[in-house]
N, CA, C and O of each residue as an XYZ file, in Angstrom:
900
protein
N      42.849    -12.881     68.272
C      41.469    -13.167     67.872
C      40.974    -12.147     66.845
O      40.327    -12.490     65.855
N      41.296    -10.910     67.112
C      40.873     -9.836     66.198
C      41.501    -10.004     64.831
O      40.871     -9.728     63.810
N      42.751    -10.461     64.815
C      43.439    -10.634     63.537
C      42.807    -11.764     62.736
O      42.732    -11.680     61.510
N      42.345    -12.836     63.417
C      41.703    -13.962     62.729
C      40.395    -13.510     62.085
O      40.077    -13.868     60.951
N      39.645    -12.708     62.851
C      38.377    -12.198     62.319
C      38.607    -11.300     61.106
O      37.862    -11.357     60.128
N      39.636    -10.479     61.182
C      39.964     -9.578     60.073
C      40.337    -10.354     58.824
O      39.957     -9.976     57.716
N      41.093    -11.459     59.004
C      41.512    -12.277     57.861
C      40.302    -12.942     57.213
O      40.161    -12.963     55.990
N      39.410    -13.500     58.090
C      38.201    -14.149     57.565
C      37.327    -13.142     56.802
O      36.776    -13.452     55.746
N      37.218    -11.956     57.352
C      36.414    -10.915     56.707
C      36.991    -10.531     55.355
O      36.259    -10.281     54.397
N      38.324    -10.489     55.293
C      39.005    -10.129     54.052
C      38.699    -11.149     52.955
O      38.325    -10.790     51.839
N      38.869    -12.458     53.306
C      38.625    -13.515     52.324
C      37.155    -13.569     51.920
O      36.832    -13.837     50.763
N      36.258    -13.311     52.892
C      34.827    -13.322     52.591
C      34.463    -12.216     51.616
O      33.698    -12.440     50.678
N      35.009    -11.013     51.832
C      34.725     -9.891     50.924
C      35.245    -10.162     49.522
O      34.590     -9.844     48.529
N      36.442    -10.759     49.456
C      37.009    -11.094     48.142
C      36.130    -12.102     47.404
O      35.937    -11.997     46.193
N      35.595    -13.088     48.147
C      34.753    -14.094     47.527
C      33.448    -13.475     47.004
O      32.976    -13.829     45.923
N      32.875    -12.556     47.776
C      31.654    -11.868     47.363
C      31.891    -11.073     46.084
O      31.075    -11.111     45.163
N      33.023    -10.344     46.029
C      33.351     -9.564     44.832
C      33.560    -10.461     43.628
O      33.172    -10.121     42.510
N      34.184    -11.621     43.868
C      34.428    -12.562     42.777
C      33.109    -13.090     42.226
O      32.924    -13.184     41.012
N      32.185    -13.436     43.139
C      30.868    -13.934     42.708
C      30.101    -12.876     41.919
O      29.474    -13.171     40.902
N      30.165    -11.627     42.413
C      29.485    -10.541     41.710
C      30.049    -10.342     40.316
O      29.308    -10.093     39.365
N      31.358    -10.452     40.201
C      32.005    -10.286     38.896
C      31.581    -11.389     37.936
O      31.320    -11.131     36.761
N      31.513    -12.642     38.450
C      31.099    -13.759     37.606
C      29.663    -13.592     37.126
O      29.354    -13.863     35.965
N      28.776    -13.138     38.037
C      27.385    -12.913     37.654
C      27.266    -11.825     36.595
O      26.471    -11.929     35.661
N      28.076    -10.775     36.761
C      28.049     -9.681     35.795
C      28.513    -10.152     34.427
O      27.903     -9.813     33.413
N      29.600    -10.940     34.389
C      30.103    -11.463     33.122
C      29.088    -12.386     32.455
O      28.941    -12.396     31.232
N      28.386    -13.168     33.294
C      27.379    -14.078     32.761
C      26.250    -13.283     32.119
O      25.751    -13.649     31.055
N      25.846    -12.184     32.776
C      24.776    -11.341     32.241
C      25.185    -10.723     30.905
O      24.395    -10.692     29.961
N      26.423    -10.232     30.832
C      26.928     -9.640     29.597
C      26.950    -10.674     28.487
O      26.616    -10.377     27.340
N      27.351    -11.909     28.843
C      27.423    -12.977     27.852
C      26.037    -13.302     27.298
O      25.857    -13.454     26.090
N      25.042    -13.406     28.222
C      23.694    -13.715     27.791
C      23.077    -12.564     26.992
O      22.362    -12.798     26.017
N      23.349    -11.334     27.399
C      22.735    -10.179     26.735
C      23.262     -9.985     25.327
O      22.652     -9.269     24.533
N      24.394    -10.616     25.000
C      24.932    -10.485     23.652
C      24.144    -11.308     22.640
O      24.261    -11.098     21.433
N      23.338    -12.249     23.141
C      22.503    -13.039     22.250
C      21.218    -12.276     21.937
O      20.762    -11.490     22.768
N      20.609    -12.489     20.738
C      19.365    -11.797     20.419
C      18.214    -12.288     21.292
O      18.163    -13.452     21.688
N      17.301    -11.381     21.577
C      16.117    -11.760     22.323
C      15.207    -12.598     21.427
O      15.449    -12.712     20.225
N      14.171    -13.176     22.005
C      13.236    -13.992     21.218
C      12.583    -13.150     20.135
O      12.425    -13.598     19.000
N      12.201    -11.919     20.494
C      11.564    -11.035     19.512
C      12.522    -10.679     18.387
O      12.143    -10.676     17.216
N      13.780    -10.374     18.749
C      14.770    -10.033     17.722
C      15.022    -11.221     16.797
O      15.154    -11.070     15.582
N      15.085    -12.415     17.408
C      15.319    -13.616     16.613
C      14.186    -13.851     15.626
O      14.428    -14.130     14.452
N      12.934    -13.738     16.105
C      11.781    -13.955     15.229
C      11.718    -12.922     14.113
O      11.331    -13.233     12.987
N      12.108    -11.675     14.440
C      12.124    -10.623     13.426
C      13.126    -10.940     12.328
O      12.842    -10.769     11.143
N      14.311    -11.407     12.739
C      15.345    -11.751     11.765
C      14.905    -12.917     10.891
O      15.099    -12.899      9.675
N      14.307    -13.935     11.519
C      13.841    -15.101     10.763
C      12.758    -14.705      9.770
O      12.746    -15.187      8.637
N      11.838    -13.822     10.193
C      10.767    -13.375      9.306
C      11.327    -12.639      8.102
O      10.896    -12.860      6.971
N      12.299    -11.754      8.353
C      12.907    -10.992      7.253
C      13.588    -11.912      6.256
O      13.472    -11.724      5.045
N      14.301    -12.908      6.769
C      14.985    -13.856      5.890
C      13.973    -14.663      5.096
O      14.159    -14.901      3.903
N      12.894    -15.088      5.761
C      11.865    -15.888      5.093
C      11.218    -15.124      3.954
O      10.974    -15.680      2.883
N      10.938    -13.833      4.190
C      10.336    -13.008      3.140
C      11.273    -12.899      1.943
O      10.842    -13.006      0.794
N      12.556    -12.688      2.218
C      13.528    -12.575      1.136
C      13.633    -13.851      0.323
O      13.687    -13.815     -0.906
N      13.662    -14.986      1.023
C      13.738    -16.278      0.330
C      12.490    -16.518     -0.496
O      12.565    -16.973     -1.637
N      11.325    -16.205      0.098
C      10.063    -16.416     -0.616
C       9.981    -15.553     -1.863
O       9.522    -16.014     -2.908
N      10.428    -14.291     -1.764
C      10.394    -13.388     -2.906
C      11.299    -13.887     -4.020
O      10.919    -13.876     -5.191
N      12.500    -14.325     -3.650
C      13.430    -14.839     -4.649
C      12.871    -16.080     -5.326
O      12.985    -16.236     -6.542
N      12.258    -16.976     -4.529
C      11.679    -18.191     -5.090
C      10.552    -17.865     -6.050
O      10.413    -18.505     -7.092
N       9.737    -16.862     -5.698
C       8.628    -16.464     -6.564
C       9.145    -15.929     -7.895
O       8.607    -16.247     -8.956
N      10.180    -15.126     -7.827
C      10.759    -14.591     -9.061
C      11.280    -15.706     -9.956
O      11.076    -15.693    -11.169
N      11.961    -16.678     -9.337
C      12.492    -17.786    -10.124
C      11.365    -18.605    -10.735
O      11.435    -19.003    -11.898
N      10.322    -18.857     -9.941
C       9.196    -19.652    -10.428
C       8.462    -18.939    -11.553
O       7.921    -19.583    -12.452
N       8.441    -17.631    -11.504
C       7.742    -16.853    -12.528
C       8.611    -16.581    -13.742
O       8.138    -16.030    -14.736
N       9.885    -16.966    -13.669
C      10.779    -16.735    -14.782
C      11.264    -15.307    -14.897
O      11.766    -14.902    -15.946
N      11.115    -14.525    -13.807
C      11.565    -13.133    -13.847
C      13.068    -13.058    -13.572
O      13.566    -13.765    -12.697
N      13.793    -12.217    -14.302
C      15.230    -12.088    -14.062
C      15.516    -11.432    -12.723
O      14.762    -10.579    -12.256
N      16.615    -11.844    -12.116
C      16.986    -11.297    -10.813
C      18.237    -10.426    -10.959
O      19.213    -10.606    -10.230
N      18.202     -9.505    -11.882
C      19.359     -8.662    -12.119
C      19.058     -7.232    -11.693
O      18.061     -6.977    -11.017
N      19.906     -6.316    -12.080
C      19.780     -4.929    -11.652
C      18.548     -4.240    -12.222
O      18.152     -3.181    -11.736
N      17.945     -4.822    -13.237
C      16.735     -4.215    -13.780
C      15.620     -4.212    -12.735
O      14.806     -3.290    -12.683
N      15.595     -5.242    -11.918
C      14.549     -5.353    -10.916
C      15.037     -4.977     -9.521
O      14.249     -4.522     -8.693
N      16.306     -5.160     -9.259
C      16.830     -4.864     -7.935
C      17.992     -3.883     -8.036
O      19.098     -4.249     -8.432
N      17.726     -2.637     -7.673
C      18.771     -1.621     -7.722
C      19.655     -1.719     -6.489
O      20.858     -1.468     -6.562
N      19.072     -2.079     -5.371
C      19.819     -2.264     -4.142
C      19.050     -3.243     -3.280
O      17.907     -3.585     -3.586
N      19.668     -3.689     -2.212
C      19.024     -4.678     -1.364
C      17.682     -4.172     -0.849
O      17.583     -3.077     -0.295
N      16.652     -4.993     -1.045
C      15.339     -4.665     -0.505
C      14.467     -3.808     -1.383
O      13.341     -3.506     -0.986
N      14.916     -3.393     -2.558
C      14.084     -2.578     -3.442
C      13.953     -3.239     -4.804
O      14.745     -4.108     -5.167
N      12.942     -2.815     -5.552
C      12.759     -3.320     -6.904
C      12.334     -2.166     -7.813
O      11.785     -1.167     -7.347
N      12.588     -2.313     -9.086
C      12.196     -1.299    -10.062
C      10.975     -1.779    -10.836
O      10.919     -2.909    -11.322
N      10.016     -0.893    -10.932
C       8.772     -1.204    -11.637
C       8.498     -0.095    -12.640
O       8.554      1.087    -12.301
N       8.205     -0.478    -13.863
C       7.852      0.493    -14.893
C       6.391      0.313    -15.276
O       5.935     -0.800    -15.536
N       5.674      1.411    -15.307
C       4.262      1.386    -15.698
C       3.921      2.698    -16.373
O       4.695      3.654    -16.317
N       2.769      2.745    -17.008
C       2.319      3.953    -17.681
C       1.277      4.634    -16.792
O       0.149      4.162    -16.656
N       1.679      5.745    -16.196
C       0.789      6.487    -15.303
C       0.173      7.641    -16.078
O       0.871      8.576    -16.468
N      -1.121      7.574    -16.298
C      -1.831      8.623    -17.052
C      -1.160      8.901    -18.392
O      -1.025     10.050    -18.813
N      -0.742      7.822    -19.050
C      -0.159      7.924    -20.382
C       1.337      8.159    -20.423
O       1.932      8.151    -21.501
N       1.954      8.368    -19.277
C       3.385      8.647    -19.236
C       4.128      7.475    -18.590
O       3.783      7.044    -17.490
N       5.149      6.964    -19.283
C       5.909      5.850    -18.722
C       6.708      6.332    -17.516
O       7.415      7.338    -17.576
N       6.578      5.600    -16.439
C       7.220      5.983    -15.184
C       7.902      4.765    -14.587
O       7.327      3.677    -14.549
N       9.133      4.954    -14.118
C       9.871      3.884    -13.451
C      10.073      4.254    -11.991
O      10.551      5.343    -11.673
N       9.708      3.344    -11.115
C       9.821      3.567     -9.672
C      10.779      2.566     -9.051
O      10.836      1.406     -9.459
N      11.522      3.023     -8.072
C      12.347      2.127     -7.265
C      11.708      2.057     -5.881
O      11.754      3.025     -5.122
N      11.121      0.931     -5.561
C      10.283      0.834     -4.377
C      10.533     -0.451     -3.604
O      11.131     -1.400     -4.114
N      10.069     -0.460     -2.377
C      10.019     -1.670     -1.573
C       8.968     -2.594     -2.193
O       7.897     -2.120     -2.572
N       9.240     -3.888     -2.307
C       8.259     -4.803     -2.919
C       6.911     -4.820     -2.211
O       5.916     -5.257     -2.790
N       6.866     -4.348     -0.959
C       5.605     -4.378     -0.198
C       4.745     -3.133     -0.406
O       3.643     -3.053      0.136
N       5.224     -2.169     -1.175
C       4.494     -0.914     -1.357
C       3.260     -1.138     -2.224
O       3.338     -1.768     -3.279
N       2.130     -0.621     -1.773
C       0.907     -0.721     -2.560
C       0.905      0.321     -3.674
O       1.650      1.300     -3.634
N       0.058      0.090     -4.657
C      -0.075      1.056     -5.748
C      -0.546      2.396     -5.201
O      -0.098      3.449     -5.657
N      -1.448      2.360     -4.225
C      -1.945      3.596     -3.614
C      -0.815      4.423     -3.024
O      -0.719      5.622     -3.285
N       0.044      3.790     -2.228
C       1.145      4.528     -1.606
C       2.176      4.977     -2.634
O       2.776      6.042     -2.485
N       2.383      4.180     -3.667
C       3.312      4.588     -4.723
C       2.803      5.839     -5.434
O       3.571      6.758     -5.717
N       1.511      5.867     -5.718
C       0.924      7.027     -6.399
C       1.000      8.274     -5.524
O       1.363      9.351     -5.997
N       0.659      8.122     -4.262
C       0.576      9.282     -3.375
C       1.944      9.733     -2.871
O       2.264     10.921     -2.912
N       2.751      8.778     -2.395
C       4.012      9.125     -1.730
C       5.180      9.291     -2.696
O       6.051     10.135     -2.484
N       5.197      8.490     -3.751
C       6.316      8.541     -4.700
C       6.059      9.517     -5.848
O       6.958     10.256     -6.252
N       4.835      9.519     -6.369
C       4.526     10.342     -7.541
C       3.731     11.592     -7.189
O       3.502     12.447     -8.044
N       3.312     11.698     -5.938
C       2.572     12.870     -5.443
C       1.277     13.098     -6.215
O       0.846     14.238     -6.388
N       0.660     12.016     -6.678
C      -0.659     12.080     -7.298
C      -1.686     11.844     -6.192
O      -2.177     10.731     -6.004
N      -1.993     12.901     -5.479
C      -2.790     12.768     -4.258
C      -4.298     12.814     -4.513
O      -5.089     12.832     -3.571
N      -4.694     12.834     -5.792
C      -6.120     12.766     -6.081
C      -6.711     11.445     -5.619
O      -7.850     11.399     -5.154
N      -5.940     10.372     -5.745
C      -6.367      9.069     -5.254
C      -6.290      9.080     -3.735
O      -5.221      9.317     -3.170
N      -7.407      8.828     -3.071
C      -7.475      9.000     -1.620
C      -7.266      7.694     -0.868
O      -7.598      6.608     -1.344
N      -6.707      7.842      0.313
C      -6.584      6.710      1.231
C      -7.691      6.838      2.269
O      -7.696      7.760      3.085
N      -8.630      5.895      2.223
C      -9.746      5.927      3.164
C      -9.582      4.880      4.230
O      -8.946      5.114      5.258
N     -10.165      3.704      3.980
C     -10.102      2.636      4.976
C      -8.791      1.866      4.908
O      -8.387      1.256      5.897
N      -8.118      1.881      3.758
C      -6.894      1.116      3.525
C      -7.137     -0.383      3.649
O      -6.209     -1.146      3.917
N      -8.376     -0.801      3.458
C      -8.741     -2.221      3.546
C      -9.593     -2.677      2.356
O     -10.120     -3.789      2.364
N      -9.729     -1.831      1.344
C     -10.493     -2.216      0.170
C     -11.987     -2.180      0.355
O     -12.714     -2.806     -0.416
N     -12.472     -1.464      1.356
C     -13.911     -1.471      1.641
C     -14.626     -0.191      1.227
O     -15.815     -0.231      0.912
N     -13.924      0.953      1.218
C     -14.621      2.222      0.972
C     -14.570      2.660     -0.484
O     -15.453      3.394     -0.928
N     -13.558      2.231     -1.246
C     -13.467      2.571     -2.662
C     -12.850      3.917     -2.975
O     -12.765      4.297     -4.143
N     -12.409      4.660     -1.941
C     -11.828      5.983     -2.198
C     -10.544      5.899     -3.015
O     -10.144      6.876     -3.647
N      -9.900      4.743     -3.005
C      -8.610      4.584     -3.692
C      -8.761      3.998     -5.088
O      -7.761      3.620     -5.700
N      -9.975      3.912     -5.607
C     -10.201      3.261     -6.902
C      -9.468      3.978     -8.045
O      -9.557      5.198     -8.188
N      -8.752      3.202     -8.843
C      -8.113      3.700    -10.068
C      -8.394      2.690    -11.176
O      -8.971      1.630    -10.934
N      -7.983      3.031    -12.380
C      -8.151      2.125    -13.519
C      -6.799      1.538    -13.913
O      -5.830      2.273    -14.103
N      -6.739      0.238    -14.031
C      -5.530     -0.440    -14.508
C      -5.911     -1.203    -15.770
O      -6.698     -2.149    -15.727
N      -5.342     -0.778    -16.889
C      -5.711     -1.317    -18.206
C      -7.220     -1.213    -18.420
O      -7.843     -2.113    -18.983
N      -7.795     -0.099    -17.960
C      -9.209      0.160    -18.163
C     -10.136     -0.506    -17.166
O     -11.346     -0.285    -17.210
N      -9.595     -1.318    -16.268
C     -10.410     -2.035    -15.282
C     -10.256     -1.367    -13.915
O      -9.137     -1.085    -13.487
N     -11.353     -1.117    -13.241
C     -11.287     -0.452    -11.938
C     -10.810     -1.432    -10.864
O     -11.276     -2.569    -10.783
N      -9.881     -0.966    -10.054
C      -9.327     -1.791     -8.978
C      -9.154     -0.927     -7.725
O      -9.132      0.301     -7.800
N      -9.034     -1.582     -6.595
C      -8.740     -0.901     -5.333
C      -7.217     -0.835     -5.183
O      -6.565     -1.856     -4.964
N      -6.667      0.347     -5.301
C      -5.205      0.471     -5.304
C      -4.586      0.184     -3.948
O      -3.387     -0.085     -3.868
N      -5.376      0.235     -2.873
C      -4.822     -0.071     -1.546
C      -4.599     -1.565     -1.366
O      -3.864     -1.976     -0.468
N      -5.222     -2.383     -2.210
C      -5.072     -3.845     -2.131
C      -4.208     -4.395     -3.260
O      -4.100     -5.610     -3.428
N      -3.599     -3.509     -4.027
C      -2.790     -3.921     -5.172
C      -1.345     -3.505     -4.966
O      -1.066     -2.325     -4.753
N      -0.428     -4.449     -5.027
C       0.986     -4.109     -4.923
C       1.443     -3.409     -6.200
O       1.075     -3.800     -7.307
N       2.246     -2.376     -6.025
C       2.745     -1.647     -7.194
C       3.554     -2.564     -8.102
O       3.556     -2.398     -9.322
N       4.241     -3.535     -7.501
C       5.045     -4.459     -8.289
C       4.237     -5.329     -9.233
O       4.791     -5.923    -10.158
N       2.923     -5.410     -9.007
C       2.061     -6.206     -9.876
C       1.654     -5.442    -11.133
O       1.014     -6.006    -12.021
N       2.020     -4.172    -11.213
C       1.567     -3.316    -12.320
C       2.642     -3.086    -13.369
O       2.581     -2.105    -14.111
N       3.611     -3.961    -13.439
C       4.675     -3.834    -14.431
C       4.094     -3.753    -15.841
O       3.344     -4.633    -16.266
N       4.453     -2.673    -16.568
C       4.042     -2.444    -17.957
C       2.526     -2.250    -18.126
O       2.018     -2.340    -19.244
N       1.818     -1.991    -17.056
C       0.372     -1.775    -17.150
C       0.057     -0.278    -17.271
O       0.875      0.576    -16.931
N      -1.138      0.008    -17.759
C      -1.591      1.392    -17.905
C      -2.474      1.760    -16.714
O      -3.567      1.219    -16.544
N      -1.988      2.674    -15.907
C      -2.704      3.096    -14.703
C      -3.276      4.490    -14.939
O      -2.553      5.421    -15.295
N      -4.583      4.619    -14.734
C      -5.240      5.917    -14.879
C      -5.814      6.335    -13.540
O      -6.626      5.625    -12.948
N      -5.382      7.497    -13.069
C      -5.924      8.056    -11.836
C      -6.880      9.186    -12.197
O      -7.056      9.507    -13.372
N      -7.495      9.783    -11.187
C      -8.439     10.872    -11.461
C      -7.757     12.028    -12.184
O      -8.402     12.755    -12.939
N      -6.455     12.201    -11.956
C      -5.723     13.274    -12.637
C      -5.612     13.029    -14.138
O      -5.383     13.961    -14.910
N      -5.777     11.764    -14.552
C      -5.606     11.433    -15.965
C      -6.896     11.283    -16.741
O      -6.865     10.914    -17.915
N      -8.035     11.560    -16.114
C      -9.314     11.422    -16.822
C      -9.520     12.532    -17.856
O      -9.977     12.280    -18.971
N      -9.182     13.735    -17.475
C      -9.360     14.878    -18.383
C      -8.269     14.877    -19.458
O      -7.209     14.278    -19.279
N      -8.538     15.536    -20.542
C      -7.548     15.722    -21.615
C      -7.226     17.207    -21.692
O      -7.890     17.964    -22.400
N      -6.204     17.610    -20.957
C      -5.883     19.026    -20.876
C      -6.981     19.749    -20.125
O      -7.299     19.397    -18.989
N      -7.564     20.766    -20.759
C      -8.674     21.511    -20.152
C     -10.032     20.887    -20.442
O     -11.060     21.378    -19.976
N     -10.029     19.796    -21.218
C     -11.286     19.126    -21.580
C     -11.596     18.052    -20.541
O     -10.904     17.037    -20.456
N     -12.637     18.286    -19.758
C     -13.024     17.322    -18.734
C     -13.570     16.053    -19.371
O     -14.129     16.075    -20.467
N     -13.394     14.955    -18.659
C     -14.016     13.697    -19.077
C     -15.532     13.859    -18.932
O     -15.981     14.554    -18.021
N     -16.327     13.240    -19.801
C     -17.787     13.366    -19.699
C     -18.345     13.053    -18.309
O     -19.310     13.681    -17.874
N     -17.748     12.091    -17.616
C     -18.254     11.752    -16.277
C     -17.962     12.873    -15.287
O     -18.748     13.105    -14.368
N     -16.842     13.570    -15.464
C     -16.542     14.713    -14.602
C     -17.539     15.845    -14.828
O     -18.013     16.470    -13.879
N     -17.852     16.100    -16.109
C     -18.837     17.128    -16.448
C     -20.208     16.782    -15.865
O     -20.911     17.652    -15.353
N     -20.576     15.505    -15.949
C     -21.874     15.069    -15.432
C     -21.935     15.174    -13.910
O     -22.976     15.527    -13.356
N     -20.839     14.874    -13.235
C     -20.810     15.000    -11.776
C     -21.018     16.461    -11.368
O     -21.728     16.746    -10.403
N     -20.400     17.374    -12.102
C     -20.584     18.793    -11.808
C     -22.024     19.222    -12.074
O     -22.616     19.949    -11.276
N     -22.580     18.777    -13.182
C     -23.935     19.160    -13.567
C     -24.969     18.680    -12.546
O     -25.896     19.411    -12.198
N     -24.799     17.451    -12.072
C     -25.785     16.854    -11.168
C     -25.413     17.021     -9.692
O     -26.074     16.468     -8.813
N     -24.352     17.784     -9.430
C     -23.926     18.011     -8.044
C     -23.756     16.688     -7.304
O     -24.291     16.485     -6.214
N     -22.988     15.793     -7.937
C     -22.852     14.422     -7.436
C     -21.746     14.273     -6.395
O     -21.077     13.241     -6.335
N     -21.561     15.287     -5.594
C     -20.561     15.216     -4.517
C     -20.862     16.320     -3.514
O     -21.548     17.297     -3.816
N     -20.323     16.132     -2.306
C     -20.449     17.186     -1.291
C     -19.072     17.499     -0.718
O     -18.467     18.509     -1.079
N     -18.570     16.643      0.173
C     -17.230     16.939      0.718
C     -16.144     16.679     -0.320
O     -15.086     17.307     -0.284
N     -16.404     15.748     -1.250
C     -15.459     15.498     -2.340
C     -14.395     14.462     -2.061
O     -13.615     14.126     -2.952
N     -14.343     13.942     -0.831
C     -13.249     13.005     -0.519
C     -13.369     11.714     -1.317
O     -12.363     11.173     -1.776
N     -14.584     11.219     -1.484
C     -14.767      9.958     -2.205
C     -14.846     10.163     -3.711
O     -14.815      9.192     -4.467
N     -14.948     11.415     -4.158
C     -15.234     11.698     -5.566
C     -14.209     11.119     -6.543
O     -14.623     10.567     -7.563
N     -12.893     11.211     -6.296
C     -11.951     10.609     -7.245
C     -12.207      9.125     -7.472
O     -12.173      8.645     -8.605
N     -12.463      8.398     -6.379
C     -12.766      6.975     -6.513
C     -14.085      6.738     -7.207
O     -14.208      5.814     -8.010
N     -15.084      7.567     -6.905
C     -16.387      7.447     -7.562
C     -16.250      7.671     -9.070
O     -16.848      6.946     -9.865
N     -15.471      8.667     -9.456
C     -15.281      8.983    -10.875
C     -14.611      7.830    -11.617
O     -15.082      7.400    -12.670
N     -13.511      7.335    -11.059
C     -12.797      6.227    -11.714
C     -13.665      4.976    -11.766
O     -13.670      4.255    -12.763
N     -14.395      4.726    -10.687
C     -15.268      3.554    -10.664
C     -16.388      3.690    -11.685
O     -16.751      2.717    -12.346
N     -16.934      4.891    -11.816
C     -17.998      5.124    -12.799
C     -17.496      4.910    -14.226
O     -18.195      4.322    -15.051
N     -16.282      5.388    -14.515
C     -15.700      5.178    -15.849
C     -15.517      3.688    -16.107
O     -15.825      3.197    -17.193
N     -15.010      2.968    -15.096
C     -14.842      1.528    -15.238
C     -16.164      0.816    -15.457
O     -16.261     -0.093    -16.281
N     -17.180      1.232    -14.715
C     -18.507      0.623    -14.850
C     -19.061      0.823    -16.259
O     -19.599     -0.110    -16.855
N     -18.928      2.036    -16.789
C     -19.423      2.321    -18.143
C     -18.647      1.506    -19.182
O     -19.223      1.012    -20.151
N     -17.326      1.371    -18.969
C     -16.514      0.567    -19.890
C     -16.936     -0.901    -19.880
O     -16.920     -1.567    -20.915
N     -17.313     -1.397    -18.704
C     -17.714     -2.801    -18.588
C     -19.003     -3.081    -19.357
O     -19.152     -4.142    -19.963
N     -19.929     -2.130    -19.331
C     -21.167     -2.268    -20.084
C     -22.167     -3.253    -19.521
O     -23.065     -3.692    -20.240
N     -22.037     -3.613    -18.249
C     -22.940     -4.601    -17.652
C     -24.184     -3.965    -17.037
O     -25.256     -4.569    -17.041
N     -24.045     -2.756    -16.513
C     -25.148     -2.124    -15.788
C     -26.134     -1.484    -16.764
O     -25.781     -0.568    -17.506
N     -27.374     -1.978    -16.753
C     -28.405     -1.463    -17.660
C     -29.527     -0.741    -16.925
O     -30.172      0.147    -17.484
N     -29.757     -1.119    -15.681
C     -30.853     -0.530    -14.908
C     -30.303      0.242    -13.719
O     -29.117      0.155    -13.399
N     -31.181      0.997    -13.069
C     -30.771      1.763    -11.888
C     -30.235      0.840    -10.804
O     -29.208      1.131    -10.190
N     -30.915     -0.260    -10.569
C     -30.493     -1.196     -9.529
C     -29.147     -1.831     -9.854
O     -28.335     -2.069     -8.961
N     -28.915     -2.103    -11.126
C     -27.630     -2.688    -11.521
C     -26.506     -1.675    -11.337
O     -25.403     -2.037    -10.926
N     -26.779     -0.408    -11.638
C     -25.769      0.632    -11.416
C     -25.469      0.749     -9.924
O     -24.309      0.816     -9.519
N     -26.533      0.771     -9.105
C     -26.334      0.860     -7.656
C     -25.508     -0.324     -7.144
O     -24.604     -0.156     -6.327
N     -25.830     -1.506     -7.633
C     -25.131     -2.706     -7.183
C     -23.653     -2.675     -7.572
O     -22.780     -2.981     -6.761
N     -23.391     -2.304     -8.812
C     -22.007     -2.323     -9.302
C     -21.195     -1.117     -8.831
O     -19.977     -1.084     -9.008
N     -21.859     -0.130     -8.235
C     -21.158      1.000     -7.627
C     -21.141      0.892     -6.106
O     -20.678      1.805     -5.422
N     -21.644     -0.221     -5.577
C     -21.776     -0.357     -4.123
C     -20.432     -0.457     -3.401
O     -20.363     -0.298     -2.182
N     -19.376     -0.717     -4.151
C     -18.040     -0.768     -3.537
C     -17.445      0.599     -3.276
O     -16.354      0.710     -2.717
N     -18.161      1.649     -3.680
C     -17.700      3.021     -3.457
C     -18.676      3.721     -2.512
O     -19.822      3.996     -2.866
N     -18.197      3.997     -1.315
C     -19.044      4.575     -0.274
C     -18.982      6.094     -0.319
O     -17.904      6.683     -0.399
N     -20.174      6.730     -0.265
C     -20.267      8.184     -0.136
C     -20.920      8.483      1.204
O     -22.126      8.301      1.371
N     -20.126      8.938      2.146
C     -20.658      9.187      3.490
C     -21.573     10.414      3.531
O     -22.313     10.614      4.494
N     -21.513     11.227      2.480
C     -22.406     12.390      2.407
C     -23.768     12.024      1.828
O     -24.704     12.821      1.890
N     -23.884     10.827      1.267
C     -25.168     10.371      0.751
C     -25.566     10.951     -0.583
O     -26.751     11.189     -0.816
N     -24.611     11.187     -1.471
C     -24.932     11.773     -2.784
C     -25.269     10.712     -3.830
O     -25.131     10.958     -5.028
N     -25.703      9.552     -3.392
C     -25.945      8.437     -4.313
C     -26.950      8.746     -5.429
O     -26.685      8.394     -6.579
N     -28.090      9.386     -5.144
C     -29.029      9.679     -6.251
C     -28.411     10.550     -7.338
O     -28.667     10.344     -8.524
N     -27.597     11.524     -6.931
C     -26.948     12.415     -7.902
C     -25.874     11.675     -8.693
O     -25.711     11.902     -9.892
N     -25.139     10.786     -8.014
C     -24.129      9.971     -8.701
C     -24.808      9.082     -9.728
O     -24.308      8.927    -10.842
N     -25.939      8.499     -9.365
C     -26.699      7.652    -10.278
C     -27.131      8.437    -11.513
O     -26.995      7.954    -12.637
N     -27.645      9.634    -11.308
C     -28.090     10.462    -12.435
C     -26.927     10.810    -13.364
O     -27.079     10.806    -14.585
N     -25.768     11.110    -12.780
C     -24.595     11.461    -13.588
C     -24.150     10.283    -14.451
O     -23.831     10.449    -15.628
N     -24.133      9.103    -13.860
C     -23.715      7.909    -14.611
C     -24.708      7.599    -15.723
O     -24.298      7.261    -16.833
N     -25.993      7.707    -15.450
C     -27.022      7.426    -16.454
C     -26.915      8.381    -17.637
O     -27.112      7.984    -18.785
N     -26.602      9.643    -17.347
C     -26.478     10.617    -18.443
C     -25.338     10.273    -19.372
O     -25.482     10.351    -20.592
N     -24.186      9.886    -18.799
C     -23.039      9.525    -19.626
C     -23.305      8.226    -20.372
O     -22.906      8.080    -21.527
N     -23.978      7.279    -19.719
C     -24.325      6.020    -20.385
C     -25.202      6.273    -21.618
O     -24.986      5.695    -22.683
N     -26.175      7.133    -21.448
C     -27.107      7.397    -22.551
C     -26.444      8.080    -23.735
O     -26.938      8.010    -24.860
N     -25.309      8.748    -23.472
C     -24.616      9.482    -24.530
C     -23.588      8.628    -25.248
O     -23.025      9.047    -26.260
N     -23.340      7.437    -24.732
C     -22.320      6.567    -25.344
C     -22.954      5.469    -26.190
O     -22.243      4.651    -26.775
């Protein structure tokens, strides 16, 4: 009787081990497949690549080494403060990040990163834009002027001189964007009254409240032009 029980126990243990082994192999087999999140990530990456290639073809842009040095990057040439500069960047990089991280032109500030505060304002072909909302790849062959490029050597731009004269800043964080925006506003020539200047400068926030001084500085430069 004891021998029969021992035999049954032996076969039962072997069956349990066999089942455990099968379950383990099944788990390994399933785990080799990508998870739902991994799958969606891969599909998204492929979709972006296809969309980018299609856009280039539709725009008539060449898809050679001039634009793509390696997988996932593109080359962009632009004139930064009068100097031709070529960057090799991810197509998703904003002009703001290219200026700060690639060229180390940190005068242009990152504030809200949503185009609401104006701290990142620069001039592109003389027009003021929010660099945090502009892809660097969109600036091919364009002239980009940052706050570092307003002065001519030791000669300050008139708007910089006026800001100093009227004490049109306090902490200074928004000042680079205010300066570039003011230059753009004067170039546009639309603002004739105090209210029009305030309205057209409303995209540049000064948390220190130096608006009256900024207004006076802009009016002085306007009157001299």
